[in-house]
DRENDO-1510 file (C-alpha; in Angstrom, 1 decimal, always signed):
<recs>
REC; n; res; u; v; w
REC; 1; MET; +4.2; +5.6; +17.2 .
REC; 2; ASP; +7.2; +3.8; +18.5 .
REC; 3; SER; +8.1; +0.6; +16.8 .
REC; 4; SER; +9.4; -0.7; +19.7 .
REC; 5; LEU; +6.5; -1.2; +21.5 .
REC; 6; LEU; +3.1; -2.6; +20.5 .
REC; 7; ARG; +1.0; -0.6; +22.6 .
REC; 8; SER; -3.0; -1.7; +23.0 .
REC; 9; SER; -6.0; -1.7; +25.4 .
REC; 10; LEU; -7.1; -4.9; +25.8 .
REC; 11; THR; -10.5; -6.1; +25.8 .
REC; 12; VAL; -11.7; -9.6; +27.8 .
REC; 13; ALA; -12.6; -10.9; +25.1 .
REC; 14; ALA; -9.6; -10.3; +22.9 .
REC; 15; LEU; -7.9; -11.9; +25.8 .
REC; 16; GLY; -9.3; -14.9; +25.2 .
REC; 17; ILE; -9.0; -15.4; +21.7 .
REC; 18; GLY; -6.3; -18.0; +20.8 .
REC; 19; LEU; -4.4; -19.4; +17.3 .
REC; 20; SER; -2.3; -22.3; +18.9 .
REC; 21; THR; -1.3; -25.0; +21.4 .
REC; 22; GLY; +1.8; -26.1; +22.3 .
REC; 23; CYS; +3.4; -28.6; +24.5 .
REC; 24; GLY; +6.4; -29.0; +27.0 .
REC; 25; SER; +6.8; -27.3; +30.7 .
REC; 26; ASP; +6.1; -23.5; +31.1 .
REC; 27; SER; +9.2; -21.6; +30.9 .
REC; 28; SER; +7.3; -18.3; +32.3 .
REC; 29; SER; +9.1; -16.1; +35.0 .
REC; 30; SER; +7.8; -12.8; +36.2 .
REC; 31; THR; +9.1; -9.6; +37.9 .
REC; 32; SER; +5.7; -9.4; +39.7 .
REC; 33; ALA; +3.6; -12.4; +41.2 .
REC; 34; GLN; +0.6; -10.7; +40.5 .
REC; 35; TYR; +0.6; -11.1; +36.6 .
REC; 36; GLN; +1.5; -13.9; +34.5 .
REC; 37; ILE; +2.2; -14.3; +30.8 .
REC; 38; VAL; +0.0; -17.3; +28.8 .
REC; 39; ALA; -0.5; -18.8; +26.0 .
REC; 40; ALA; -4.2; -17.5; +25.0 .
REC; 41; GLY; -5.3; -20.6; +23.0 .
REC; 42; GLY; -4.1; -22.8; +26.8 .
REC; 43; GLY; -1.1; -25.0; +27.0 .
REC; 44; ALA; +2.4; -24.1; +27.4 .
REC; 45; LEU; +4.8; -21.4; +26.0 .
REC; 46; GLU; +6.2; -23.4; +23.7 .
REC; 47; THR; +5.7; -22.0; +19.6 .
REC; 48; THR; +6.7; -23.3; +16.6 .
REC; 49; VAL; +8.6; -21.6; +13.7 .
REC; 50; GLY; +6.3; -20.3; +11.5 .
REC; 51; ASP; +3.7; -19.6; +14.2 .
REC; 52; ALA; +1.3; -16.9; +15.1 .
REC; 53; PHE; +1.1; -17.4; +18.5 .
REC; 54; ARG; -1.5; -15.4; +20.6 .
REC; 55; LEU; -0.1; -14.4; +24.2 .
REC; 56; SER; -2.0; -12.9; +26.6 .
REC; 57; VAL; -1.9; -11.8; +30.6 .
REC; 58; VAL; -3.4; -13.3; +33.7 .
REC; 59; ASP; -3.5; -11.9; +37.0 .
REC; 60; GLY; -2.7; -13.6; +40.2 .
REC; 61; SER; -5.6; -15.6; +40.2 .
REC; 62; MET; -5.2; -16.5; +36.4 .
REC; 63; LYS; -7.9; -14.3; +35.4 .
REC; 64; PRO; -8.0; -11.8; +32.7 .
REC; 65; LEU; -7.2; -8.4; +32.6 .
REC; 66; SER; -9.9; -6.4; +33.3 .
REC; 67; SER; -10.7; -3.8; +30.0 .
REC; 68; ALA; -9.0; -0.6; +31.8 .
REC; 69; ALA; -5.2; -2.3; +31.5 .
REC; 70; THR; -3.2; -1.7; +29.3 .
REC; 71; ILE; -0.3; -4.2; +27.9 .
REC; 72; THR; +2.9; -3.2; +26.1 .
REC; 73; TRP; +4.3; -6.2; +24.7 .
REC; 74; SER; +8.5; -6.1; +23.8 .
REC; 75; GLY; +11.4; -8.1; +23.3 .
REC; 76; PRO; +11.1; -8.8; +19.7 .
REC; 77; PRO; +10.8; -6.1; +17.2 .
REC; 78; VAL; +7.8; -4.3; +15.7 .
REC; 79; VAL; +7.1; -4.6; +12.3 .
REC; 80; VAL; +5.2; -1.9; +10.7 .
REC; 81; ALA; +3.6; -3.1; +7.4 .
REC; 82; LEU; +4.4; -0.5; +4.5 .
REC; 83; PRO; +2.1; +1.0; +2.4 .
REC; 84; GLU; +0.5; -1.4; -0.3 .
REC; 85; GLY; +2.4; -1.1; -3.7 .
REC; 86; SER; +5.6; -0.1; -2.1 .
REC; 87; THR; +8.9; -1.2; -3.2 .
REC; 88; PRO; +11.1; -1.0; -0.3 .
REC; 89; ALA; +15.1; -1.8; -1.0 .
REC; 90; GLU; +15.4; -4.5; +1.4 .
REC; 91; SER; +12.7; -6.5; +3.3 .
REC; 92; ALA; +11.1; -4.4; +6.7 .
REC; 93; LEU; +11.6; -8.6; +8.2 .
REC; 94; PRO; +13.7; -9.4; +10.8 .
REC; 95; ALA; +16.4; -11.3; +9.0 .
REC; 96; PRO; +17.1; -14.8; +10.4 .
REC; 97; GLY; +20.7; -15.1; +12.3 .
REC; 98; PRO; +22.4; -17.0; +15.5 .
REC; 99; SER; +18.7; -16.1; +17.7 .
REC; 100; VAL; +15.3; -16.7; +17.3 .
REC; 101; SER; +13.8; -14.3; +14.5 .
REC; 102; ALA; +10.4; -13.2; +15.5 .
REC; 103; MET; +8.0; -10.0; +15.5 .
REC; 104; TRP; +5.3; -7.8; +16.6 .
REC; 105; VAL; +2.9; -6.9; +13.7 .
REC; 106; GLU; +0.7; -3.8; +13.1 .
REC; 107; ASN; -0.7; -3.6; +10.2 .
REC; 108; PRO; -3.8; -0.8; +10.6 .
REC; 109; GLU; -4.9; -1.2; +6.8 .
REC; 110; HIS; -6.1; -5.0; +7.7 .
REC; 111; LEU; -5.6; -5.6; +11.7 .
REC; 112; SER; -6.9; -3.8; +14.5 .
REC; 113; ALA; -4.8; -3.0; +17.3 .
REC; 114; ALA; -6.7; -5.7; +19.5 .
REC; 115; ASP; -6.4; -8.3; +16.3 .
REC; 116; VAL; -2.3; -8.2; +16.6 .
REC; 117; SER; -2.4; -7.5; +20.5 .
REC; 118; GLY; +0.2; -10.3; +21.8 .
REC; 119; VAL; +0.5; -11.8; +18.7 .
REC; 120; LEU; +4.1; -12.8; +18.3 .
REC; 121; TYR; +4.9; -14.1; +14.7 .
REC; 122; VAL; +8.0; -16.8; +14.4 .
REC; 123; LEU; +10.7; -16.0; +11.6 .
REC; 124; ASP; +13.4; -18.6; +12.3 .
REC; 125; ALA; +14.3; -20.4; +14.7 .
REC; 126; GLY; +18.4; -19.5; +14.3 .
REC; 127; SER; +21.6; -21.6; +14.8 .
REC; 128; ASP; +21.8; -21.5; +18.6 .
REC; 129; PRO; +20.9; -24.6; +20.6 .
REC; 130; ASN; +17.4; -25.0; +22.7 .
REC; 131; PRO; +16.1; -22.0; +20.8 .
REC; 132; SER; +13.7; -19.9; +22.5 .
REC; 133; VAL; +12.6; -15.9; +22.9 .
REC; 134; ASP; +11.9; -13.4; +25.4 .
REC; 135; VAL; +8.5; -11.2; +25.6 .
REC; 136; THR; +7.9; -8.5; +27.8 .
REC; 137; ALA; +4.5; -7.5; +29.0 .
REC; 138; THR; +4.2; -3.7; +30.6 .
REC; 139; ILE; +0.9; -3.7; +32.5 .
REC; 140; SER; -0.7; -0.5; +33.7 .
REC; 141; ASN; -4.4; -0.7; +35.4 .
REC; 142; GLY; -5.9; +2.6; +36.5 .
REC; 143; ALA; -3.9; +3.9; +39.7 .
REC; 144; THR; -2.2; +0.8; +39.3 .
REC; 145; PRO; +1.8; +1.4; +39.2 .
REC; 146; THR; +3.3; +0.0; +36.3 .
REC; 147; MET; +4.9; -3.1; +36.1 .
REC; 148; LYS; +6.4; -6.0; +34.3 .
REC; 149; VAL; +6.2; -9.4; +33.6 .
REC; 150; THR; +9.2; -11.5; +31.4 .
REC; 151; SER; +8.4; -15.4; +29.9 .
REC; 152; THR; +10.7; -17.3; +27.4 .
REC; 153; LEU; +8.8; -19.2; +25.2 .
REC; 154; ALA; +10.5; -22.4; +23.4 .
REC; 155; VAL; +10.8; -22.3; +19.6 .
REC; 156; ALA; +10.2; -25.6; +18.0 .
REC; 157; PRO; +11.3; -26.0; +14.2 .
REC; 158; PHE; +9.0; -25.2; +11.2 .
REC; 159; PRO; +6.2; -28.4; +10.9 .
REC; 160; SER; +6.7; -31.1; +8.4 .
REC; 161; GLY; +3.7; -30.5; +5.7 .
REC; 162; ASP; +2.2; -33.0; +3.9 .
REC; 163; ALA; +0.8; -32.7; +0.1 .
REC; 164; ALA; -1.9; -35.4; +0.8 .
REC; 165; ARG; -3.8; -33.2; +3.7 .
REC; 166; GLY; -3.1; -30.2; +1.9 .
REC; 167; HIS; -4.6; -30.3; -1.1 .
REC; 168; PRO; -8.4; -30.6; +0.2 .
REC; 169; LEU; -7.4; -27.3; +2.6 .
REC; 170; TYR; -5.9; -25.7; -0.2 .
REC; 171; MET; -8.8; -26.4; -2.4 .
REC; 172; ALA; -11.4; -25.2; +0.4 .
REC; 173; ASN; -9.7; -22.1; +1.6 .
REC; 174; CYS; -7.4; -20.8; -1.5 .
REC; 175; ALA; -8.2; -22.4; -4.6 .
REC; 176; SER; -11.5; -19.7; -5.6 .
REC; 177; CYS; -8.7; -16.8; -5.4 .
REC; 178; HIS; -5.2; -18.3; -6.3 .
REC; 179; GLY; -6.3; -20.9; -8.8 .
REC; 180; GLU; -7.0; -24.8; -8.4 .
REC; 181; MET; -3.3; -25.6; -8.8 .
REC; 182; GLY; -1.8; -22.4; -7.3 .
REC; 183; GLU; -1.5; -20.8; -10.9 .
REC; 184; GLY; -3.2; -17.7; -9.9 .
REC; 185; GLY; -6.4; -16.1; -10.5 .
REC; 186; ILE; -7.9; -12.5; -9.1 .
REC; 187; ALA; -5.2; -13.4; -6.6 .
REC; 188; PRO; -1.2; -14.1; -7.2 .
REC; 189; GLY; +0.2; -17.4; -8.1 .
REC; 190; LEU; +1.0; -19.5; -5.1 .
REC; 191; ASN; +2.4; -23.1; -6.8 .
REC; 192; ALA; +6.1; -24.0; -7.6 .
REC; 193; ALA; +6.3; -22.5; -11.1 .
REC; 194; PRO; +8.9; -19.7; -11.4 .
REC; 195; ASP; +8.7; -16.4; -9.6 .
REC; 196; ASN; +5.1; -17.8; -7.9 .
REC; 197; VAL; +5.4; -18.4; -3.9 .
REC; 198; ALA; +6.4; -21.9; -3.5 .
REC; 199; GLY; +9.4; -21.4; -6.2 .
REC; 200; ASP; +10.4; -18.1; -5.6 .
REC; 201; PRO; +13.7; -18.6; -3.5 .
REC; 202; ASP; +13.0; -15.4; -1.5 .
REC; 203; TRP; +10.2; -17.3; -0.2 .
REC; 204; SER; +10.1; -19.8; +2.9 .
REC; 205; PRO; +7.7; -22.7; +3.8 .
REC; 206; GLN; +7.0; -21.0; +7.4 .
REC; 207; LEU; +6.4; -17.4; +5.6 .
REC; 208; LEU; +2.8; -18.3; +3.6 .
REC; 209; GLY; +1.1; -18.9; +7.3 .
REC; 210; ILE; +3.2; -15.8; +8.7 .
REC; 211; VAL; +2.3; -13.8; +5.5 .
REC; 212; ALA; -1.5; -15.1; +5.2 .
REC; 213; ARG; -1.6; -14.0; +9.1 .
REC; 214; SER; +0.0; -10.9; +9.2 .
REC; 215; ASN; -1.5; -9.9; +5.6 .
REC; 216; MET; +1.9; -8.1; +4.7 .
REC; 217; ASP; +4.3; -10.0; +2.1 .
REC; 218; ASN; +8.0; -11.2; +2.6 .
REC; 219; GLU; +8.9; -7.5; +2.4 .
REC; 220; GLY; +7.1; -6.1; +5.0 .
REC; 221; VAL; +4.3; -4.6; +2.3 .
REC; 222; SER; +0.8; -4.5; +2.9 .
REC; 223; LEU; -1.4; -6.7; +0.7 .
REC; 224; ALA; -4.4; -5.5; -0.6 .
REC; 225; THR; -7.1; -5.3; +1.0 .
REC; 226; SER; -9.6; -7.8; -0.2 .
REC; 227; MET; -6.9; -10.2; +1.0 .
REC; 228; PRO; -8.9; -12.7; +3.8 .
REC; 229; LYS; -7.7; -11.8; +7.3 .
REC; 230; TRP; -6.4; -15.1; +8.5 .
REC; 231; LEU; -6.0; -14.1; +11.8 .
REC; 232; THR; -9.0; -14.0; +13.2 .
REC; 233; LEU; -10.9; -15.2; +10.3 .
REC; 234; VAL; -11.6; -18.9; +10.4 .
REC; 235; GLY; -11.2; -21.9; +7.5 .
REC; 236; ALA; -13.7; -23.9; +5.4 .
REC; 237; ASP; -13.9; -26.2; +8.7 .
REC; 238; GLY; -15.0; -23.5; +11.3 .
REC; 239; LYS; -11.4; -23.4; +12.8 .
REC; 240; LEU; -8.7; -20.7; +12.3 .
REC; 241; LEU; -6.2; -22.2; +10.3 .
REC; 242; THR; -3.1; -23.4; +12.0 .
REC; 243; THR; +0.7; -23.4; +11.3 .
REC; 244; GLN; +0.5; -27.1; +10.6 .
REC; 245; ASN; -2.3; -26.6; +8.0 .
REC; 246; PHE; +0.2; -23.8; +6.2 .
REC; 247; ALA; +3.1; -26.5; +6.4 .
REC; 248; ASP; +0.4; -28.9; +4.5 .
REC; 249; ILE; -0.8; -26.5; +2.1 .
REC; 250; TYR; +2.8; -25.5; +0.9 .
REC; 251; SER; +3.7; -29.1; +0.5 .
REC; 252; PHE; +0.8; -29.3; -2.0 .
REC; 253; LEU; +1.6; -26.0; -3.6 .
REC; 254; LYS; +5.2; -27.3; -4.1 .
REC; 255; THR; +3.5; -30.4; -6.3 .
REC; 256; GLN; +1.8; -27.7; -8.5 .
REC; 257; GLY; +3.5; -25.9; -11.5 .
REC; 258; GLY; +7.0; -27.5; -11.3 .
REC; 259; SER; +8.5; -30.8; -12.2 .
REC; 260; LEU; +7.5; -33.0; -9.1 .
REC; 261; THR; +4.3; -35.2; -9.4 .
REC; 262; GLN; +0.8; -34.1; -8.7 .
REC; 263; PRO; -1.0; -35.7; -6.0 .
</recs>
């Protein structure tokens, strides 16, 4: 598969799934008034660092496209997860730079094409002022000629975490696998002890949520198949875990296994 594009035939159900909503003004622009890129969960086209932001395409009457439509997403690169157990010389994830670092993901060991279609993972805001990222959807619909629509997403900083909020979230969703203090159990350690996620300088707070919702690690290697599919799996409260939730969980983990006082 061409790793510069992500192709999928979208169903109406897939178009209706949303992970996050934004605030601010819609900055979409289109080469065709017939189609428009929108945030699948509603709201403006504004995301944050660390987000897995789901996009979809609607027609001129704001209705989802038919199941016959094929959408190819482009702009940021596609990262194809390496097989579980791979040991790459360097991470397959886009490196930070002046511009926003973002990616589409293919990880067929865990997530179907419909699961990840239109999901933009935002790794870093870069150093440029007013960070944003352009995404393009190429639409073909049976006999309809191929058409393109491009939109610009504003990118806000990674949200501040709160350990007090993160503690119950972690206990309800992660402790049974990763240990009550993030020390590790049937799954790897996540706390601030050396070599665990929150104590490893090769990790960052925003990577926790990206890894959990892409099912690949910070080097782009597919996780064990037992890893929950947090991109589509609801949490203990019956809702999808958000980027703010992962920021709070990471803040809690930073208080465990290191020199900070436990909550």
